[in-house]
C-alpha positions in Angstrom: -105.4 -5.0 135.3 -107.8 -2.4 133.8 -106.7 -0.3 130.7 -106.3 2.9 133.0 -103.6 1.1 134.8 -101.7 -0.2 132.0 -98.5 1.8 131.3 -95.4 1.6 129.3 -94.6 -1.5 127.2 -98.0 -3.2 128.2 -100.0 -0.4 126.9 -97.9 0.1 123.9 -98.1 -3.6 123.0 -102.0 -3.4 123.7 -102.3 -0.6 121.2 -100.3 -2.2 118.5 -102.2 -5.5 119.1 -105.5 -3.5 118.6 -104.3 -1.8 115.6 -103.5 -5.2 113.9 -106.9 -6.4 114.8 -108.9 -3.5 113.6 -106.7 -3.1 110.5 -107.7 -6.8 109.6 -111.3 -6.4 110.3 -111.8 -3.0 108.6 -108.7 -2.3 106.5 -106.3 0.5 106.5 -108.3 3.0 104.8 -111.1 2.8 107.5 -108.5 2.6 110.3 -108.3 5.6 112.6 -106.5 6.5 115.6 -109.9 7.2 117.3 -111.1 3.7 116.4 -107.9 2.2 118.0 -108.2 4.3 121.0 -111.7 3.5 121.7 -111.3 -0.2 121.2 -107.9 -0.2 123.3 -109.6 1.8 125.9 -107.3 4.7 125.9 -107.6 8.4 125.0 -106.3 9.1 121.5 -103.6 11.5 122.9 -102.2 8.5 124.6 -101.6 7.1 121.0 -100.5 10.6 119.5 -97.7 10.7 122.2 -96.1 7.6 120.9 -96.9 7.8 117.1 -97.5 10.9 115.1 -99.8 9.2 112.5 -101.8 6.1 111.8 -98.9 5.3 109.3 -96.4 5.3 112.0 -98.7 3.1 114.1 -99.3 0.6 111.5 -95.5 0.4 110.8 -94.5 -0.1 114.5 -97.6 -2.8 114.8 -96.4 -4.8 111.7 -92.7 -4.6 112.7 -93.7 -5.8 116.2 -95.0 -9.1 114.8 -92.9 -12.2 115.5 -92.8 -13.5 112.0 -90.4 -15.8 110.3 -86.9 -14.5 110.0 -86.0 -13.1 106.6 -82.3 -14.0 107.0 -80.4 -15.8 104.1 -79.2 -19.3 104.6 -75.8 -19.8 103.2 -75.6 -23.4 101.6 -73.1 -22.5 99.1 -75.8 -22.3 96.2 -76.7 -18.6 96.0 -79.9 -19.3 93.9 -81.3 -21.9 96.4 -80.6 -19.5 99.3 -82.2 -16.5 97.6 -85.1 -18.6 96.5 -85.6 -19.8 100.2 -85.6 -16.5 101.4 -87.7 -14.7 98.9 -90.4 -17.5 99.0 -90.5 -16.7 103.0 -90.9 -13.2 102.2 -93.5 -13.6 99.8 -95.5 -15.9 102.0 -95.2 -13.4 104.7 -95.6 -10.0 103.0 -98.0 -11.0 99.9 -99.9 -14.1 101.2 -100.0 -13.9 104.8 -102.9 -12.6 107.0 -101.4 -9.1 107.1 -100.6 -8.8 103.5 -103.2 -6.1 102.9 -101.9 -4.0 105.6 -98.2 -4.5 104.4 -99.5 -3.3 101.0 -101.3 -0.3 102.7 -98.2 0.6 104.6 -96.1 1.0 101.6 -98.8 3.0 100.0 -98.9 5.3 102.9 -95.0 5.7 102.6 -95.5 7.4 99.4 -97.7 10.2 101.3 -96.0 10.4 104.5 -92.1 11.1 104.3 -91.7 10.0 108.0 -93.4 6.7 107.4 -91.2 6.3 104.3 -87.9 7.1 106.1 -88.9 4.6 108.9 -90.0 1.9 106.7 -86.8 2.3 104.6 -84.5 2.3 107.9 -86.2 -0.5 109.7 -87.4 -3.0 106.9 -86.4 -2.2 103.3 -82.8 -1.1 103.8 -81.9 -3.9 106.2 -83.4 -6.5 103.8 -81.5 -5.0 100.9 -78.3 -5.0 103.0 -78.9 -8.8 103.6 -79.5 -9.6 100.0 -76.5 -7.6 98.8 -74.2 -9.2 101.4 -75.4 -12.7 100.4 -74.8 -11.8 96.6 -71.2 -10.5 97.7 -70.4 -14.0 99.2 -71.6 -15.7 96.1 -69.5 -13.3 93.9 -66.4 -14.0 96.1 -67.1 -17.7 95.8 -67.1 -17.3 91.9 -70.9 -18.1 91.7 -71.6 -14.7 89.9 -69.6 -12.6 87.5 -67.1 -10.3 89.3 -68.1 -7.2 87.3 -72.0 -7.5 88.3 -73.2 -4.6 90.2 -74.7 -6.1 93.4 -76.9 -3.1 94.0 -78.3 -3.5 90.7 -78.9 -7.0 91.1 -81.0 -6.1 94.5 -82.9 -3.6 92.5 -83.6 -6.3 89.5 -84.7 -8.8 92.0 -87.1 -6.6 94.1 -88.4 -4.4 91.3 -90.8 -7.2 90.0 -91.9 -8.1 93.4 -93.0 -4.7 94.2 -94.5 -4.2 90.9 -96.8 -7.1 91.3 -97.5 -6.4 94.9 -98.2 -2.7 94.6 -99.1 -2.0 90.9 -100.8 -4.7 89.1 -101.7 -6.7 92.5 -101.4 -9.9 90.6 -100.5 -12.9 92.9 -96.9 -13.3 94.0 -96.3 -16.9 93.6 -93.2 -19.1 94.3 -93.3 -19.8 90.4 -93.2 -16.1 89.7 -90.0 -15.8 92.1 -88.4 -18.7 90.6 -88.8 -17.1 87.1 -87.3 -13.8 88.2 -84.4 -15.7 89.8 -83.8 -17.8 86.6 -83.8 -14.5 84.5 -81.7 -12.8 86.8 -79.0 -15.5 87.2 -78.9 -15.9 83.7 -77.3 -12.5 83.3 -75.3 -12.6 86.5 -73.7 -15.9 86.0 -69.8 -16.1 85.6 -69.1 -16.1 81.8 -67.5 -19.2 80.2 
């Protein structure tokens, strides 16, 4: 099948795959709609009909990856469950082959309100909701103080991760995650 005959989902998938390949090769800063169009063998207007910006294209391309599920286990031990989920997220977002593209996407969201809204709706908010739901279950089981604000816990948990990922660009390690969890749960634990 030639590029000119691809339509719909096949064409969309080919454009997103090309975006990921080029993004890995040249980085987000040098990535352009024109370069993706040229390599994918389509006109740039074909891309612009689907995506209003390269940030929107990158978001869809990253979201189309079939990476590990970022769901929470429920073993009855909230700390172990959070550790397992956050380790998986760190491995995917901060240490995986596309980590620099995830980082660039979050940076792009600071400049493009449409990308920010879509990133929040499609990735950030669903992950935050899963975390808060897991924390609520733990609170209901008596593993957490009944008075602790679960949305605040989510912010305290994610803040240090984003700080390293975006600001200092220090490595996000499992040991760092474990330290965050230990500090967080010292304050959230039920009072004796």
